[in-house]
C-alpha positions as CSV (number, residue, x, y, z in Angstrom):
1,M,28.6,1.7,13.4
2,A,25.7,3.2,15.4
3,I,23.1,5.3,13.6
4,A,24.1,8.3,15.7
5,D,27.6,8.2,14.3
6,L,26.5,8.1,10.7
7,D,27.7,11.1,8.6
8,L,26.1,10.6,5.2
9,A,28.2,13.3,3.7
10,R,31.2,10.9,3.9
11,Y,29.4,8.6,1.4
12,I,26.9,10.5,-0.5
13,R,27.8,13.2,-3.0
14,S,25.8,16.2,-4.2
15,G,23.8,15.1,-7.2
16,D,23.6,11.5,-6.2
17,R,20.6,9.4,-7.0
18,I,19.5,7.2,-4.0
19,V,17.3,4.2,-4.2
20,L,15.6,2.9,-1.0
21,G,14.4,-0.5,0.1
22,Q,10.6,-0.3,0.0
23,A,7.4,-1.3,1.8
24,C,8.1,-3.1,5.1
25,G,11.8,-3.4,4.1
26,E,12.2,0.4,4.2
27,P,15.4,1.2,6.2
28,T,13.6,3.7,8.5
29,S,16.7,4.7,10.5
30,L,18.6,5.5,7.3
31,V,15.6,7.4,6.0
32,E,15.4,9.5,9.1
33,A,19.1,10.3,8.8
34,L,18.7,11.3,5.2
35,I,15.8,13.6,6.1
36,V,18.0,15.3,8.7
37,Q,21.3,15.4,6.7
38,G,20.1,15.6,3.1
39,A,19.9,19.4,2.9
40,G,23.5,19.7,3.9
41,I,24.6,17.5,1.0
42,G,22.3,19.0,-1.6
43,N,20.8,18.2,-5.0
44,L,19.7,14.7,-4.1
45,S,17.0,12.6,-5.7
46,V,15.4,9.6,-4.0
47,F,13.4,6.7,-5.5
48,I,11.2,4.4,-3.3
49,A,8.7,2.1,-4.9
50,T,6.2,2.1,-2.0
51,S,6.2,3.4,1.5
52,F,4.1,2.7,4.5
53,S,6.3,4.3,7.2
54,G,4.7,7.8,7.1
55,L,8.2,9.4,7.2
56,F,7.8,11.2,3.9
57,T,5.9,14.4,4.0
58,P,6.3,17.5,1.8
59,E,8.2,19.1,4.8
60,T,10.5,16.1,5.5
61,A,11.3,15.4,1.9
62,S,12.0,19.1,1.0
63,A,15.8,18.4,0.9
64,F,15.5,16.0,-2.1
65,R,13.2,15.2,-5.0
66,L,11.2,12.0,-4.3
67,S,10.0,9.7,-7.0
68,S,8.1,6.4,-7.0
69,M,6.2,3.9,-9.1
70,G,2.9,5.1,-7.6
71,A,1.0,6.7,-4.7
72,I,0.9,3.5,-2.7
73,G,0.6,3.4,1.0
74,A,1.7,6.6,2.8
75,L,2.9,8.2,-0.5
76,R,-0.6,9.2,-1.4
77,S,-0.3,12.4,0.6
78,M,2.8,13.3,-1.3
79,T,1.0,13.2,-4.7
80,K,-1.7,15.4,-3.3
81,A,0.9,18.0,-2.4
82,G,2.7,17.7,-5.7
83,A,5.8,16.5,-3.9
84,L,6.2,13.1,-5.7
85,D,7.2,12.3,-9.2
86,V,5.4,9.2,-10.4
87,I,7.1,6.8,-12.8
88,P,4.4,4.7,-14.5
89,V,6.1,1.3,-14.5
90,H,5.3,-2.4,-13.8
91,V,6.9,-3.4,-10.6
92,S,8.6,-6.2,-12.5
93,Q,10.5,-3.6,-14.6
94,V,11.9,-1.6,-11.7
95,G,14.9,-4.0,-11.2
96,P,15.7,-4.0,-14.9
97,L,15.4,-0.2,-15.2
98,I,17.8,0.1,-12.2
99,A,20.2,-2.3,-13.8
100,A,20.1,-0.4,-17.1
101,G,20.6,3.0,-15.4
102,V,17.2,4.3,-16.5
103,I,16.3,4.6,-12.8
104,P,19.8,5.7,-11.6
105,C,21.2,4.2,-8.4
106,D,24.4,5.8,-7.1
107,V,23.5,4.9,-3.5
108,A,21.5,1.9,-2.3
109,M,20.0,2.1,1.2
110,I,18.6,-1.2,2.4
111,Q,17.4,-3.0,5.5
112,V,18.7,-6.5,6.2
113,S,18.6,-9.2,8.9
114,P,21.6,-10.1,11.0
115,A,24.1,-12.3,9.2
116,D,24.3,-16.1,9.5
117,K,27.5,-17.9,10.4
118,D,28.8,-17.5,6.8
119,G,28.4,-13.8,6.8
120,N,25.2,-13.7,4.7
121,H,22.5,-11.2,5.5
122,S,19.0,-12.0,4.2
123,F,17.0,-9.2,2.7
124,G,14.4,-10.0,5.3
125,L,11.0,-8.4,4.3
126,I,11.6,-7.4,0.7
127,S,13.5,-9.0,-2.1
128,D,11.8,-7.6,-5.3
129,H,14.5,-5.3,-6.8
130,T,16.9,-5.1,-3.8
131,K,19.6,-7.2,-5.4
132,A,19.5,-4.9,-8.5
133,M,20.0,-1.9,-6.3
134,V,23.0,-3.4,-4.6
135,E,24.6,-4.4,-7.9
136,A,24.1,-1.0,-9.5
137,A,25.1,1.2,-6.5
138,R,28.5,2.9,-6.0
139,V,27.8,2.8,-2.3
140,V,25.6,0.3,-0.4
141,I,24.5,1.4,3.1
142,A,22.8,-1.3,5.0
143,E,20.7,-1.0,8.2
144,I,21.2,-4.3,10.0
145,N,18.2,-4.6,12.2
146,D,18.1,-7.4,14.7
147,Q,14.3,-7.3,14.6
148,V,14.1,-8.2,10.9
149,P,13.4,-11.9,10.3
150,F,16.0,-14.0,8.5
151,T,14.3,-15.3,5.4
152,Y,15.5,-17.7,2.8
153,G,16.2,-16.7,-0.8
154,E,17.9,-13.5,-1.8
155,M,21.0,-12.8,0.3
156,I,23.8,-10.2,0.5
157,H,27.2,-11.0,1.9
158,E,28.8,-8.7,4.5
159,R,31.6,-8.0,2.0
160,E,29.1,-6.4,-0.4
161,I,28.1,-3.8,2.2
162,D,30.1,-0.6,2.3
163,V,28.5,1.0,5.3
164,A,26.9,-1.2,8.0
165,I,24.6,0.5,10.6
166,A,23.4,-1.6,13.6
167,V,19.9,-0.8,14.7
168,S,17.2,-2.5,16.8
169,R,13.7,-1.3,16.1
170,P,10.5,-2.8,14.9
171,P,10.3,-2.8,11.1
172,V,7.4,-1.1,9.4
173,Q,4.1,-2.9,10.0
174,V,0.9,-2.8,8.0
175,P,-2.0,-4.1,10.1
176,A,-4.9,-5.7,8.3
177,G,-7.8,-3.5,7.4
178,K,-11.3,-3.8,8.7
179,V,-13.4,-6.2,6.6
180,T,-16.8,-4.8,5.6
181,E,-19.9,-6.5,4.5
182,T,-19.0,-5.5,0.9
183,D,-15.6,-7.0,1.3
184,E,-17.2,-10.3,2.5
185,A,-19.6,-10.4,-0.4
186,I,-16.8,-9.8,-2.9
187,A,-14.8,-12.6,-1.2
188,R,-17.6,-15.1,-1.5
189,H,-17.7,-14.7,-5.2
190,C,-13.9,-14.9,-5.5
191,A,-13.7,-18.0,-3.4
192,N,-15.8,-19.9,-6.0
193,Y,-12.8,-19.7,-8.3
194,I,-10.3,-21.2,-5.8
195,G,-10.5,-25.0,-5.6
196,D,-8.2,-27.7,-4.1
197,G,-4.7,-27.4,-5.5
198,S,-5.1,-23.8,-6.7
199,V,-2.1,-21.5,-6.6
200,I,-2.9,-18.1,-5.2
201,Q,-1.5,-14.7,-6.0
202,T,-2.9,-11.9,-3.9
203,G,-2.2,-8.5,-2.4
204,V,-2.8,-7.3,1.1
205,G,-5.9,-5.6,2.5
206,A,-9.4,-6.3,3.6
207,V,-10.7,-8.1,0.5
208,P,-7.7,-10.5,0.3
209,D,-8.1,-11.2,4.0
210,A,-11.8,-11.8,3.6
211,I,-11.1,-14.3,0.8
212,L,-8.5,-16.2,2.7
213,R,-10.9,-16.7,5.6
214,L,-13.2,-18.6,3.3
215,L,-10.5,-21.2,2.2
216,H,-10.1,-23.3,5.3
217,D,-11.9,-26.2,3.8
218,R,-9.6,-26.3,0.7
219,K,-6.7,-28.8,0.3
220,D,-3.2,-28.3,-0.9
221,L,-3.3,-24.7,-1.9
222,G,-0.1,-23.1,-3.2
223,V,1.2,-19.6,-3.2
224,H,3.2,-17.7,-5.8
225,S,2.8,-14.0,-5.2
226,G,4.5,-10.7,-5.2
227,M,3.5,-10.1,-1.6
228,L,2.1,-11.8,1.4
229,G,0.1,-10.5,4.4
230,D,-0.9,-11.8,7.8
231,G,-4.0,-13.5,6.4
232,L,-2.0,-16.3,4.9
233,V,-0.5,-17.4,8.3
234,D,-3.8,-18.9,9.4
235,L,-3.9,-21.1,6.2
236,F,-0.3,-22.2,6.7
237,E,-1.0,-23.2,10.3
238,A,-4.2,-25.0,9.4
239,G,-2.4,-27.1,6.8
240,V,-4.3,-25.7,3.9
241,I,-1.3,-24.2,2.2
242,T,1.1,-27.0,1.3
243,N,2.3,-26.1,-2.2
244,A,2.1,-29.9,-2.8
245,R,0.5,-29.7,-6.2
246,K,2.6,-26.9,-7.9
247,E,4.4,-27.9,-11.0
248,I,7.4,-25.9,-9.8
249,D,8.8,-25.0,-6.3
250,R,6.8,-27.8,-4.8
251,G,6.4,-27.5,-1.1
252,V,7.6,-23.9,-1.1
253,T,5.7,-20.6,-1.1
254,I,7.3,-18.1,-3.5
255,N,7.1,-14.4,-2.5
256,G,8.7,-11.0,-3.0
257,A,7.5,-8.9,-0.1
258,L,6.2,-9.5,3.4
259,I,3.7,-6.8,4.2
260,G,2.0,-7.3,7.6
261,T,2.7,-7.4,11.3
262,R,5.0,-9.1,13.8
263,R,2.9,-12.2,13.5
264,L,3.8,-12.6,9.8
265,Y,7.4,-11.7,10.4
266,D,7.9,-14.2,13.2
267,F,6.3,-16.9,11.1
268,A,8.6,-16.2,8.2
269,D,11.8,-16.2,10.3
270,K,14.0,-19.1,9.3
271,N,11.0,-20.8,7.7
272,P,12.2,-23.0,4.8
273,A,8.6,-23.1,3.5
274,I,8.9,-19.5,2.4
275,R,11.3,-18.3,-0.3
276,M,11.9,-14.6,-1.0
277,T,12.7,-14.0,-4.6
278,P,13.2,-11.0,-6.9
279,T,10.5,-9.9,-9.4
280,S,12.5,-11.5,-12.1
281,Y,11.1,-14.7,-10.6
282,T,7.8,-13.8,-8.9
283,H,6.5,-11.9,-11.9
284,D,8.3,-13.6,-14.8
285,A,5.9,-14.8,-17.6
286,A,8.0,-17.9,-18.3
287,V,7.9,-18.9,-14.6
288,L,4.2,-18.1,-14.2
289,G,3.4,-20.0,-17.4
290,Q,4.5,-23.2,-15.7
291,L,1.7,-23.0,-13.0
292,S,-1.7,-24.5,-13.6
293,R,-4.7,-23.5,-11.5
294,L,-3.2,-20.1,-10.9
295,V,-5.8,-17.7,-9.4
296,T,-4.6,-14.1,-9.3
297,I,-6.5,-11.4,-7.3
298,N,-5.9,-7.7,-7.9
299,S,-7.9,-4.6,-7.3
300,A,-9.3,-1.7,-9.3
301,L,-10.5,1.8,-8.7
302,E,-12.9,1.7,-11.6
303,V,-13.8,-0.4,-14.6
304,D,-15.4,0.9,-17.8
305,L,-18.2,-0.8,-19.7
306,T,-15.8,-2.5,-22.1
307,G,-13.6,-3.9,-19.3
308,Q,-10.7,-1.4,-19.2
309,V,-9.3,-1.1,-15.6
310,N,-8.0,2.0,-13.9
311,A,-6.1,1.1,-10.7
312,E,-4.2,4.4,-10.4
313,Q,-6.2,7.6,-10.4
314,S,-9.5,8.8,-9.1
315,G,-10.4,12.1,-10.8
316,A,-7.5,14.5,-10.1
317,A,-6.2,12.3,-7.2
318,Y,-3.4,9.8,-8.0
319,M,-4.2,7.0,-5.6
320,G,-2.4,3.8,-6.7
321,G,0.0,2.5,-9.2
322,T,0.6,-0.1,-11.9
323,G,2.3,-2.5,-9.5
324,G,2.4,-6.1,-10.6
325,Q,-1.2,-6.2,-11.8
326,V,-0.7,-6.7,-15.5
327,D,1.9,-9.4,-15.1
328,F,-0.4,-11.4,-12.8
329,V,-3.6,-10.7,-14.8
330,R,-2.0,-12.1,-17.9
331,A,-0.7,-15.2,-16.0
332,G,-3.9,-16.0,-14.2
333,A,-6.1,-15.6,-17.4
334,R,-3.8,-18.0,-19.3
335,S,-3.2,-20.6,-16.6
336,P,-5.0,-23.9,-17.3
337,G,-7.8,-24.1,-14.7
338,G,-6.9,-20.7,-13.3
339,A,-8.5,-17.2,-13.4
340,A,-7.5,-13.6,-13.1
341,L,-9.9,-11.8,-10.7
342,M,-10.1,-8.0,-10.6
343,V,-12.0,-6.9,-7.5
344,L,-13.7,-3.7,-6.5
345,G,-16.7,-2.5,-4.6
346,S,-19.5,-1.3,-6.9
347,T,-19.7,2.2,-5.5
348,A,-17.5,4.9,-3.8
349,K,-18.1,8.0,-1.7
350,G,-20.9,6.5,0.4
351,G,-22.7,4.9,-2.6
352,T,-23.0,8.2,-4.6
353,I,-20.6,7.1,-7.4
354,S,-20.6,4.0,-9.5
355,K,-17.2,2.3,-10.0
356,I,-18.5,0.6,-13.1
357,V,-18.4,3.6,-15.4
358,P,-19.1,4.4,-19.1
359,T,-15.6,6.0,-19.5
360,L,-12.6,5.9,-17.2
361,A,-11.7,9.0,-15.3
362,G,-8.1,8.0,-15.1
363,P,-5.5,6.0,-17.1
364,V,-5.8,2.4,-18.4
365,T,-3.8,0.3,-16.0
366,T,-4.9,-3.1,-17.5
367,A,-6.2,-3.2,-21.0
368,R,-9.6,-4.8,-21.8
369,T,-7.7,-7.4,-23.9
370,E,-6.1,-8.7,-20.7
371,V,-9.0,-8.7,-18.4
372,D,-10.6,-12.0,-17.3
373,V,-13.1,-11.7,-14.5
374,I,-14.4,-8.5,-12.8
375,V,-15.8,-9.1,-9.3
376,T,-18.0,-6.8,-7.2
377,E,-20.3,-7.6,-4.2
378,F,-23.0,-8.3,-6.8
379,G,-21.3,-11.1,-8.6
380,A,-18.6,-12.0,-11.1
381,A,-18.6,-10.8,-14.7
382,E,-16.5,-13.2,-16.9
383,L,-15.3,-11.1,-19.8
384,K,-12.7,-13.2,-21.5
385,G,-13.7,-14.0,-25.1
386,Q,-16.9,-11.9,-24.9
387,T,-18.0,-9.3,-27.4
388,L,-18.0,-5.6,-26.3
389,A,-21.8,-5.7,-26.3
390,E,-21.9,-8.7,-24.1
391,R,-19.3,-7.2,-21.8
392,T,-21.6,-4.2,-21.2
393,R,-24.4,-6.6,-20.2
394,R,-22.3,-8.6,-17.8
395,L,-20.7,-5.6,-16.2
396,I,-24.0,-3.8,-15.7
397,A,-25.3,-7.0,-14.0
398,V,-22.5,-6.6,-11.3
399,A,-22.9,-2.9,-10.9
400,H,-24.9,-1.4,-8.1
401,P,-28.6,-1.6,-8.9
402,D,-29.0,2.2,-8.4
403,F,-26.8,2.8,-11.4
404,R,-27.8,0.0,-13.8
405,E,-30.4,2.0,-15.7
406,E,-28.0,4.9,-16.3
407,L,-25.2,2.5,-17.4
408,D,-27.6,0.7,-19.7
409,R,-28.3,3.9,-21.5
410,A,-24.6,4.6,-21.8
411,A,-24.0,1.1,-23.2
412,F,-26.6,1.5,-25.9
413,E,-24.2,3.1,-28.4
414,I,-21.6,0.4,-27.8
415,R,-24.2,-2.3,-28.5
416,Q,-25.4,-0.5,-31.6
417,R,-22.1,-0.2,-33.2
418,G,-20.6,-3.4,-31.9
419,F,-17.2,-1.9,-31.1
């Protein structure tokens, strides 16, 4: 069926709960159809974990209630407008919550690649909780996009698709951000923790890209991550990433989401060295516990003087989400020879605000009991096993010099009481 012939009212009922494929796996043709036709169906709710398409605005989403696990990507504008319901949840729990009906899924809308000779479509660019959506839904509507790469791992057979829509359009792309001097300084400190044979978990963005640029002299790096960006392609092509020393999945990169540009998508197409798996594998503690030398890299909006991390909210603005941070922080901190790096620039708003703070302005995303290493452009503060008083000293040492005296005064009480 062509997208122009799709009448959603034939498949979607008033009151249905719809779950969409997310990130660069967002089925944009189906989303556009839902935006146009949703009001005619009525009383719909929609869940999407993240979105980079820019299709959702307070005006376009007015026909349904939109919810998400955070204000990630283009959804940030929706939280500012009060048009997004945020569910605080680890990304690894989205699939189980869908399976249990806590996040209801009457209708699954997904994007897939063309089928192979056996009738199997790959999930292409996203595999995190897609299978859970398909298994829970009354109706599966799939956008079969001939510009989506065929990736190995999670599949759906054509018999499992209730409504197949053929499209040909570029999938959502997320270009790399501009790397600043601050990003480069942070990256240099992070790279010190990544040696030959390390296994990397990273997100996408300027700091991860800056770190990856510094690793071309390493040997036999491995990857086990919730997402991959363009920055890893260079390391693959240079022979730096081989996955040869991993205790499990030797020779194969494990990943749940491809978030990048056509270069990444073309590299992943029919590439047996990349396996797309659900969060029940990418984020599972038992799986991650088998990896030594695991170095995880995650970001923060602010860190308080005891090591608590806020990665979600800046003042009144909800700007992030829980994501997979906690799962990977725990894994990296416990991995023999590994580390869990939490990265952030030392200041915000043109250097007028310190991001090392006496007290968090938002929620605790990662507890201080889980935190391992905090990295800013001024160095790395290793906090694991340190007293609260010592943590204040180490964190102030990596704060911006303009704020260290002020932070030292705020830390005095913590040092006096010892807790």
